[in-house]
C-alpha positions in Angstrom: -33.0 -188.4 28.9 -29.6 -187.8 30.5 -26.6 -185.6 29.7 -23.6 -187.2 28.0 -20.6 -185.1 29.2 -16.8 -184.9 28.7 -15.2 -186.9 31.5 -12.7 -184.1 32.4 -15.3 -181.3 32.3 -17.6 -181.2 35.4 -20.5 -178.8 34.8 -21.3 -176.1 37.3 -24.7 -175.7 38.8 -24.7 -172.0 38.3 -23.2 -169.9 35.5 -22.4 -166.2 34.9 -24.7 -164.5 32.4 -25.9 -161.1 31.4 -29.7 -161.0 31.6 -32.1 -158.5 30.1 -34.6 -158.5 32.9 -36.8 -155.9 31.1 -36.2 -152.9 28.8 -33.3 -150.8 29.9 -32.4 -153.3 32.7 -29.4 -155.5 31.9 -27.8 -157.3 34.8 -24.6 -159.4 35.1 -25.5 -162.2 37.5 -25.6 -165.9 38.3 -28.3 -168.0 36.8 -29.0 -171.8 37.1 -27.2 -174.0 34.5 -29.5 -174.5 31.5 -31.8 -177.5 32.1 -31.2 -179.1 28.7 -33.3 -182.2 29.6 -36.4 -180.1 30.3 -36.3 -178.6 26.8 -37.2 -182.1 25.5 -35.1 -181.8 22.3 -32.7 -184.7 21.8 -30.6 -182.6 19.3 -29.5 -180.1 22.0 -25.9 -179.8 22.9 -24.3 -177.7 25.6 -21.6 -175.3 24.4 -19.0 -173.6 26.6 -18.9 -170.1 25.0 -15.5 -168.8 24.0 -16.5 -165.7 22.0 -19.8 -163.9 21.5 -20.4 -160.9 19.3 -22.5 -157.9 20.4 -25.1 -157.3 17.6 -26.7 -154.0 16.8 -30.1 -155.8 17.3 -29.1 -156.5 20.9 -29.3 -152.7 21.6 -32.8 -152.7 20.1 -33.9 -155.5 22.4 -32.4 -153.6 25.3 -34.7 -150.7 24.4 -37.8 -152.9 24.2 -37.9 -153.5 20.4 -38.2 -156.9 18.9 -36.2 -156.8 15.6 -36.7 -160.5 14.9 -40.5 -160.2 14.9 -40.4 -156.9 12.9 -38.2 -158.3 10.2 -39.6 -161.9 10.1 -43.3 -161.5 11.0 -43.9 -157.8 10.2 -45.3 -157.1 13.6 -44.0 -156.1 17.1 -44.1 -158.8 19.8 -43.3 -157.9 23.3 -40.2 -159.5 24.6 -40.4 -161.8 27.7 -38.5 -160.9 30.8 -35.1 -162.5 31.6 -33.6 -163.0 28.1 -30.0 -163.8 28.0 -28.9 -161.9 24.9 -26.3 -163.1 22.4 -26.7 -165.1 19.2 -23.3 -164.6 17.5 -21.1 -167.1 19.2 -18.6 -170.0 19.0 -17.3 -172.4 21.6 -16.6 -175.9 22.7 -19.2 -178.7 23.1 -19.1 -180.1 26.6 -22.4 -182.1 26.7 -25.0 -183.7 24.6 -28.4 -185.3 25.0 -28.2 -188.1 22.4 -25.7 -190.7 21.4 -25.8 -189.5 17.8 -24.4 -186.2 19.0 -21.6 -187.7 21.1 -19.4 -187.1 18.1 -19.5 -183.3 18.9 -18.1 -183.7 22.5 -14.8 -181.7 22.8 -15.2 -180.1 19.3 -14.7 -176.4 18.5 -18.0 -175.4 16.9 -20.0 -172.5 15.5 -23.7 -173.2 15.9 -26.5 -171.7 13.9 -28.4 -169.7 16.5 -31.9 -170.8 15.6 -34.0 -173.9 14.8 -37.0 -173.8 12.5 -40.0 -176.2 12.7 -39.3 -178.0 9.4 -43.0 -178.6 8.7 -44.7 -175.3 8.1 -45.5 -173.8 4.7 -42.4 -171.6 4.8 -40.1 -174.5 5.8 -41.4 -176.8 3.0 -41.2 -174.1 0.3 -37.6 -173.1 0.7 -38.4 -170.1 2.9 -37.4 -171.7 6.3 -35.6 -168.5 7.4 -39.1 -166.9 7.6 -40.5 -169.7 9.8 -43.0 -168.3 12.3 -42.2 -171.1 14.8 -38.5 -170.4 14.9 -36.7 -171.1 18.3 -34.0 -168.5 18.6 -31.1 -168.1 21.0 -30.6 -164.6 22.4 -34.1 -163.4 21.3 -36.5 -165.2 23.7 -38.3 -166.5 20.6 -40.2 -169.8 20.4 -39.2 -171.3 23.8 -42.6 -171.0 25.5 -42.5 -169.8 29.1 -39.1 -170.1 30.8 -37.5 -168.6 33.9 -34.5 -167.6 31.7 -34.3 -167.5 27.9 -31.1 -169.0 26.5 -28.5 -166.8 24.8 -24.7 -166.6 24.6 -24.0 -163.7 26.9 -23.2 -166.5 29.3 -20.5 -169.1 30.1 -22.6 -171.8 28.6 -25.4 -171.9 26.0 -27.6 -174.6 24.4 -27.2 -175.3 20.7 -28.5 -177.8 18.2 -26.3 -180.5 16.8 -27.9 -180.3 13.3 -26.9 -176.6 13.2 -23.3 -177.0 14.2 -20.2 -176.5 12.1 -16.8 -177.7 13.3 -14.2 -174.9 13.4 -10.9 -175.8 11.8 -7.8 -174.8 13.8 -6.9 -172.1 11.3 -10.1 -170.2 12.2 -10.2 -168.4 15.5 -13.2 -168.4 17.9 -13.7 -164.7 17.2 -13.9 -165.1 13.4 -16.2 -168.1 13.8 -18.5 -166.1 16.0 -19.0 -163.7 13.1 -20.7 -166.3 11.0 -24.2 -165.1 11.9 -23.1 -161.6 10.7 -21.5 -162.9 7.5 -24.5 -165.1 6.7 -26.8 -162.1 7.1 -24.5 -160.1 4.8 -24.4 -162.9 2.2 -28.2 -163.4 2.2 -28.7 -159.7 1.8 -26.3 -159.6 -1.1 -28.1 -162.5 -2.8 -31.4 -160.7 -2.3 -30.3 -158.0 -4.7 -29.4 -160.5 -7.5 -26.6 -158.0 -8.3 -24.9 -157.8 -11.7 -21.2 -157.5 -10.7 -20.5 -155.3 -13.7 -22.7 -152.5 -12.3 -22.2 -150.2 -9.3 -23.7 -150.9 -5.9 -24.2 -148.6 -2.9 -24.1 -149.4 0.8 -25.6 -146.9 3.2 -24.1 -147.5 6.6 -20.7 -149.1 7.0 -21.1 -150.9 10.3 -20.3 -154.6 10.4 -23.3 -155.4 8.2 -22.5 -152.8 5.6 -18.8 -153.7 5.7 -19.6 -157.4 5.4 -21.9 -156.8 2.4 -19.1 -154.9 0.7 -16.7 -157.8 1.3 -19.3 -160.3 0.0 -19.7 -158.2 -3.1 -15.9 -158.2 -3.6 -15.7 -162.0 -3.2 -18.4 -162.3 -5.8 -16.5 -160.4 -8.4 -17.6 -156.7 -7.9 -14.6 -154.5 -8.4 -13.8 -152.2 -5.5 -14.2 -149.1 -7.5 -17.9 -150.1 -8.1 -18.6 -150.5 -4.4 -19.7 -147.1 -3.0 -20.0 -146.7 0.8 -21.9 -143.9 2.7 -20.9 -143.4 6.3 -20.5 -140.5 8.8 -18.8 -142.4 11.7 -15.1 -141.8 11.5 -14.3 -145.2 13.1 -16.4 -147.1 10.5 -14.8 -145.1 7.7 -11.3 -146.1 9.0 -12.3 -149.8 9.3 -13.7 -149.7 5.8 -10.4 -148.4 4.6 -8.4 -151.0 6.5 -10.3 -153.9 4.8 -9.5 -152.3 1.4 -12.6 -150.5 0.4 -11.8 -147.5 -1.7 -14.9 -145.4 -2.5 -16.1 -144.1 0.8 -18.2 -140.9 1.1 -18.4 -139.1 4.5 -22.0 -138.1 4.8 -21.6 -135.7 7.7 -23.5 -132.5 7.2 -24.4 -133.3 3.6 -27.9 -133.1 2.1 -29.4 -135.5 -0.5 -28.4 -133.2 -3.4 -24.8 -133.1 -2.3 -24.6 -136.8 -1.8 -26.2 -137.6 -5.2 -23.5 -135.4 -6.9 -20.7 -137.2 -5.0 -22.1 -140.6 -5.8 -22.5 -139.8 -9.5 -18.9 -138.6 -9.7 -17.9 -142.1 -8.8 -20.6 -144.2 -10.5 -21.2 -142.1 -13.6 -24.7 -143.5 -13.6 -27.6 -144.7 -11.4 -27.0 -147.5 -9.0 -28.2 -151.1 -9.7 -28.2 -152.4 -6.1 -28.6 -150.4 -2.9 -28.3 -151.8 0.6 -29.8 -149.6 3.3 -28.5 -150.3 6.8 -30.1 -147.2 8.2 -33.8 -147.3 7.4 -34.5 -143.6 7.8 -36.7 -141.3 5.6 -33.4 -139.7 4.5 -31.7 -142.9 3.4 -34.9 -144.2 1.6 -35.4 -140.9 -0.3 -31.8 -140.9 -1.3 -31.9 -144.5 -2.4 -35.0 -144.1 -4.5 -33.5 -141.1 -6.3 -30.4 -143.2 -7.2 -32.0 -146.6 -8.0 -31.4 -147.7 -11.6 -33.9 -149.4 -13.9 -34.4 -153.0 -12.9 -32.3 -152.3 -9.8 -33.1 -153.4 -6.2 -33.2 -151.4 -3.0 -32.7 -153.8 0.0 -33.7 -152.5 3.4 -31.8 -154.2 6.3 -33.1 -151.9 9.0 -36.9 -152.3 9.1 -38.6 -150.0 11.6 -42.2 -149.5 12.6 -42.7 -146.3 10.5 -44.5 -145.2 7.3 -42.6 -144.6 4.1 -42.8 -140.9 3.4 -42.7 -139.3 -0.1 -43.0 -142.5 -2.1 -44.5 -141.9 -5.5 -45.5 -145.1 -7.4 -43.7 -143.7 -10.5 -40.5 -144.3 -8.6 -41.1 -148.0 -9.1 -41.4 -147.8 -12.8 -38.9 -149.6 -15.1 -39.1 -152.7 -12.9 -37.4 -151.2 -9.9 -37.6 -153.4 -6.8 -38.0 -152.6 -3.1 -37.4 -155.4 -0.7 -36.0 -156.3 2.7 -33.6 -158.9 3.9 -34.5 -161.1 6.9 -32.2 -163.5 8.7 -30.3 -165.8 6.4 -30.9 -169.0 4.3 -28.8 -172.1 5.0 -27.4 -171.7 1.5 -26.2 -168.2 2.3 -24.7 -169.5 5.6 -22.8 -172.2 3.8 -21.4 -169.9 1.2 -20.2 -167.5 4.0 -18.7 -170.5 5.9 -16.8 -171.6 2.8 -15.4 -168.1 2.3 -14.5 -167.7 5.9 -12.5 -170.9 6.0 -10.7 -169.9 2.7 -9.6 -166.6 4.3 -11.7 -164.4 2.0 -13.0 -162.1 4.7 -10.8 -159.5 6.5 -12.2 -159.3 10.0 -9.3 -158.5 12.4 -9.7 -154.7 12.1 -13.3 -155.1 13.3 -12.7 -156.3 16.9 -12.7 -154.8 20.3 -12.6 -157.3 23.2 -14.5 -157.0 26.4 -15.3 -159.1 29.4 -18.9 -160.3 30.1 -19.2 -158.3 33.3 -18.7 -155.0 31.5 -21.6 -155.4 29.1 -24.4 -153.8 31.2 -22.4 -150.7 31.8 -21.5 -150.4 28.1 -25.2 -150.7 27.0 -26.4 -148.2 29.6 -23.7 -145.6 28.7 -24.3 -145.8 25.0 -28.1 -145.6 25.1 -28.4 -143.2 28.1 -25.9 -140.7 26.7 -26.9 -141.3 23.1 -23.2 -141.5 22.2 -21.6 -143.1 19.2 -20.5 -146.6 19.9 -16.8 -146.4 20.9 -16.2 -149.7 19.1 -16.8 -151.2 15.6 -17.6 -154.8 16.6 -17.5 -155.7 20.3 -16.6 -159.3 21.1 -17.2 -160.7 24.5 -14.3 -162.9 25.5 -15.3 -165.6 27.9 -11.7 -166.5 28.8 -12.1 -163.7 31.4 -15.6 -163.3 32.8 -14.7 -161.1 35.7 
């Protein structure tokens, strides 16, 4: 098993990367080039990373949480040391392990960041996004014991040929790198089985909330029926820039005040609620607003008990559910919409070099400050 490489692209023996050595210890350093042959998977490619998004879950890994296991398995698993974070990325294929993947060499691609086993009960019953044997980039999941766990906070990253999508010239690397986010948003929207004639509520207007609102709009929900709750001024401005109209600033408001403001817009209870906060406050508010037959979707599962839930709140076929990862169907819907220019993403971005990532994480968590960006994109054209 030998690498097939581009003739004009010699591969370095070491690469720059940001490594999560252990909780609260993130380091910009040199690591050995990924030993693709030793992973014993002929579908693997090597991608030169051009752009990588910083996900909110990356901050949770930094603090010792494991969002993947919490959302997918319903348990906490300790993270291994030396994870290279980063799972929202796009780049250029520079090497492959098999002749069938030679076709990818030199292509601009956005890869799906994980690979499922394909044979377990979940994979064979159309629930592959819940596969317990998933191998995941940027999460340390499923690789066995390694010196360094692959992720895209690096100059190069492994990816799977079967999960790659070729990026057309009209789509930038930055927009393509948002595909993981957009697929998560699309999957979440589909989880609610929303009736576009009825109002929906999104609690938290970060990239996921903003993305869900845009997916709803693409699927025929009129903007006056999309209600956004947010207290961060930057997120509110970004929501306005992408054309969202019904935004309520939640700062210093209690549940009663927010209910009144929401009812002034909706004139009725809410059919679909997407909670990107996952607090007692957001859950209590959501359950007070949820319409008959409606669905509350929690996108921020934490290890905590639900407080103040009365079973009568579930009467009239109300649904409480979560959204985990994304289905391939959701990914392909989002990919089609992205290529068609349906998403407005430019207002999201703040660009940063790879070397600055450890300092940014430390300052935000240590000082408990609001993130000074909406969506941080690591540009690998300048890694210094």
